[in-house]
C-alpha positions in Angstrom: 22.1 17.3 28.2 24.3 15.5 25.7 27.8 16.7 25.0 27.9 18.3 21.6 31.3 16.9 20.7 31.3 13.6 19.0 32.9 10.8 21.0 34.4 7.6 19.7 34.3 4.3 21.4 37.7 2.8 22.1 38.0 -0.6 20.5 40.4 -3.3 21.4 43.1 -4.2 18.9 42.6 -7.5 17.2 45.9 -7.5 15.3 49.4 -6.4 16.5 52.9 -6.4 15.0 51.5 -6.0 11.5 54.6 -6.4 9.4 53.4 -5.1 6.0 54.9 -1.7 5.0 54.8 0.6 2.0 56.9 3.8 1.9 56.7 6.3 -1.0 58.9 9.4 -1.5 58.5 12.2 -4.0 61.4 12.8 -6.5 60.7 15.9 -8.6 57.3 15.5 -10.2 57.2 11.7 -9.5 56.4 9.4 -6.5 58.7 6.5 -6.1 58.3 3.4 -3.8 61.3 3.4 -1.5 60.3 0.5 0.7 57.9 -2.4 0.4 57.5 -5.2 3.0 55.0 -7.9 2.2 54.4 -9.3 5.7 51.4 -10.3 7.7 50.7 -11.6 11.1 47.7 -13.6 9.9 46.8 -15.7 6.9 45.4 -14.0 3.8 41.8 -14.8 2.8 41.6 -17.5 0.1 40.3 -16.2 -3.3 37.2 -18.4 -3.0 36.3 -16.8 0.4 36.9 -13.1 -0.7 33.1 -12.7 -1.2 32.6 -13.1 2.5 34.6 -10.0 3.4 32.5 -6.9 4.1 34.9 -4.7 2.0 34.1 -6.9 -1.1 30.3 -7.1 -0.7 28.0 -4.7 -2.4 24.3 -4.9 -3.6 24.1 -3.0 -6.9 21.3 -0.6 -7.8 19.9 -3.1 -10.4 20.0 -5.9 -7.8 18.2 -3.8 -5.3 15.4 -3.1 -7.8 15.1 -6.8 -8.6 15.0 -7.8 -4.9 12.2 -5.2 -4.3 10.2 -6.6 -7.2 10.7 -10.1 -6.0 9.6 -9.1 -2.5 6.5 -7.6 -3.9 5.8 -11.0 -5.4 6.2 -12.6 -2.0 9.6 -14.2 -2.9 11.5 -14.8 0.3 15.1 -13.5 0.8 16.4 -17.1 0.8 14.7 -17.8 -2.5 16.0 -14.5 -3.9 19.6 -15.6 -3.1 18.9 -18.9 -4.9 17.9 -16.9 -8.0 21.0 -14.7 -7.9 23.2 -17.8 -7.5 21.6 -19.5 -10.4 22.1 -16.4 -12.6 25.9 -16.0 -11.9 26.8 -19.7 -11.3 27.6 -19.7 -7.6 27.4 -17.8 -4.3 31.0 -16.6 -4.6 30.0 -14.6 -7.8 26.9 -13.0 -6.4 28.7 -10.1 -4.7 26.8 -10.1 -1.4 25.3 -12.3 1.3 21.7 -12.7 2.5 22.4 -10.4 5.5 23.1 -7.6 3.0 19.6 -8.0 1.5 18.1 -8.0 5.1 20.1 -4.8 5.8 18.9 -3.1 2.6 15.3 -4.0 3.5 15.8 -2.6 7.0 17.2 0.6 5.6 14.3 1.1 3.2 11.8 0.6 6.1 13.7 3.2 8.2 13.3 5.7 5.3 9.5 5.6 5.4 9.2 4.8 9.1 6.5 7.1 10.6 5.3 8.3 7.2 3.2 5.4 5.9 0.1 6.4 7.9 0.4 10.0 6.6 0.8 8.7 3.0 -2.3 6.6 3.3 -4.3 9.5 4.8 -3.1 11.7 1.9 -4.2 9.0 -0.6 -7.6 8.8 0.9 -8.0 12.6 0.8 -7.1 12.5 -2.9 -9.7 9.8 -3.6 -12.3 11.9 -1.8 -11.5 14.9 -3.8 -11.9 12.9 -7.0 -15.2 11.4 -5.8 -17.1 13.0 -2.9 -18.9 9.7 -2.3 -15.7 8.2 -1.0 -15.8 7.9 2.8 -13.0 7.2 5.2 -12.2 7.6 8.9 -9.5 6.6 11.3 -8.6 6.5 15.0 -5.3 7.1 16.9 -4.0 5.9 20.3 -2.5 8.0 23.1 0.9 7.8 21.3 -0.6 9.3 18.1 -0.3 6.0 16.3 -2.9 4.9 13.8 -4.9 1.9 15.2 -8.1 1.8 13.1 -8.8 2.7 9.5 -12.0 2.4 7.6 -12.9 3.4 4.1 -15.7 2.7 1.5 -15.9 3.9 -2.1 -19.0 4.8 -4.1 -19.3 1.3 -5.5 -19.3 -0.3 -2.1 -21.9 2.2 -0.8 -24.1 1.6 -3.8 -23.8 -2.2 -3.5 -24.9 -2.1 0.1 -28.2 -0.6 -0.9 -29.0 -3.6 -3.1 -27.0 -6.5 -1.5 -26.9 -5.5 2.2 -29.4 -8.1 3.4 -26.6 -10.6 4.3 -23.2 -9.3 5.4 -20.0 -11.3 6.1 -17.3 -9.8 8.3 -13.9 -11.5 7.7 -10.8 -11.0 10.0 -8.6 -13.8 8.8 -6.2 -11.6 6.9 -3.1 -10.1 8.5 -0.8 -7.3 7.1 2.5 -8.8 8.4 4.5 -5.6 7.8 2.4 -3.6 10.4 0.8 -6.4 12.4 -2.6 -5.1 11.5 -5.8 -7.1 10.7 -7.3 -6.5 7.3 -11.1 -6.7 7.8 -13.2 -6.5 4.6 -17.0 -6.4 4.9 -18.5 -8.6 2.2 -21.8 -9.3 0.6 -23.2 -11.4 -2.3 -24.7 -9.8 -5.5 -27.4 -11.1 -7.8 -24.9 -13.1 -9.7 -23.8 -15.0 -6.5 -20.5 -13.2 -6.7 -18.7 -11.7 -3.7 -19.0 -7.9 -3.5 -17.1 -5.6 -1.2 -19.2 -3.3 1.1 -16.3 -1.7 3.1 -12.7 -2.1 4.2 -10.8 -1.7 7.4 -7.5 -2.1 9.2 -7.7 -3.0 12.9 -4.9 -3.5 15.4 -6.7 -6.0 17.6 -9.8 -8.3 17.8 -11.4 -6.6 20.8 -15.1 -5.9 21.0 -14.5 -2.2 21.1 -12.6 -2.3 17.8 -15.5 -4.2 16.2 -18.1 -1.8 17.5 -16.1 1.2 16.2 -15.8 -0.4 12.8 -19.5 -1.3 12.5 -20.6 2.2 13.7 -18.3 3.9 11.1 -19.5 1.5 8.4 -23.1 2.3 9.0 -22.4 6.0 9.1 -20.8 5.7 5.6 -23.7 3.9 4.0 -26.0 6.5 2.2 -29.7 6.6 3.2 -32.3 5.9 0.5 -35.1 8.3 -0.4 -38.1 8.5 1.9 -40.8 6.0 0.7 -43.5 8.7 0.1 -41.2 11.1 -1.8 -39.9 8.3 -4.1 -43.4 6.8 -4.7 -44.8 10.1 -5.8 -42.2 10.5 -8.6 -41.5 6.8 -9.3 -43.0 6.8 -12.8 -41.1 9.9 -13.9 -37.8 8.5 -12.7 -38.5 5.1 -14.3 -39.4 6.7 -17.6 -36.3 8.9 -17.5 -34.0 6.0 -16.8 -35.5 3.5 -19.3 -36.6 5.7 -22.2 -33.9 8.3 -22.5 -32.1 7.5 -25.8 -28.9 9.6 -25.2 -26.8 10.6 -22.2 -27.7 14.3 -22.9 -31.4 13.5 -22.9 -31.1 11.6 -19.6 -29.2 14.4 -17.9 -31.8 17.0 -18.9 -34.8 14.9 -17.9 -33.2 13.9 -14.6 -32.4 17.5 -13.7 -36.0 18.5 -14.4 -37.5 15.7 -12.3 -35.1 16.3 -9.4 -35.8 20.0 -9.4 -39.6 19.7 -9.6 -39.7 17.0 -6.9 -37.5 19.1 -4.6 -35.2 16.2 -4.1 -32.0 18.0 -5.1 -30.6 17.7 -1.5 -31.0 13.9 -1.5 -27.5 12.5 -0.9 -28.5 9.1 -2.3 -29.8 10.6 -5.5 -26.6 12.6 -5.9 -24.5 9.5 -5.5 -26.5 7.5 -8.0 -26.3 10.3 -10.5 -22.5 10.5 -10.2 -22.2 6.9 -11.2 -24.9 7.0 -13.9 -22.4 5.8 -16.6 -22.5 2.4 -14.8 -26.2 1.7 -14.6 -28.2 4.0 -16.9 -29.0 2.3 -20.3 -28.4 5.5 -22.3 -24.8 5.4 -21.1 -24.3 1.6 -21.4 -26.1 0.7 -24.7 -22.9 0.9 -26.6 -21.4 -2.0 -24.5 -21.6 -5.6 -25.6 -23.2 -7.6 -22.8 -23.7 -11.2 -23.7 -26.5 -13.1 -22.0 
């Protein structure tokens, strides 16, 4: 068990016989300097080197904000120092050294250390509350550290139904801050544009990690309607989609068809209805779509 009393480490003296002295005495309501000896056993720092002293270095709040913005834009610490030197006319006027920027970055990382994974989890929970079609899952190791993360939004799941014939799995991206691999799952839409079908963070390139990701990805992709059920009501759905003149008319006709066809429990139909403002003509006719 540790001793509850704080202990101080004894440090060796680097300066001895320090001759400087200042004595002050109180006379009535005033303090008077009674003795002043200006003596040193070492040379004083030259004015042009004062900026190197720790006691004279400080990163202001405004400078910290600017360095964080520059870091977000992938500007290195060395380049940041060049910007500050250019602003004030020299390193001696900046007020700090590169090591002070590194120390500030270290301190900021320590503040959120151990909380980043929880914040990401809370963010995904909020996204799922806003849109039930949002899917995510994760995996921890024996030390309770996040090792795998997968998520897919409603757009990705919908895109898979139309453009899932050819899928590309890319693991060339690294998140340097956490040494994780960013692994997007990609497809190509009818405009020959890249479309995202899922996202993941992985901590390695092992086969087990890839199997975990693909299994979770397939679980997240919604199933389409059974062929027979859809064929029986195809004309009604088609007429509802293409011949409804207003959003209100579409909603009413859709509800009637779904109720009569006993397909109200279809997850795929529910997902499609939730994003109807993106694909139903009655909702998009007001948009200008040049051809």
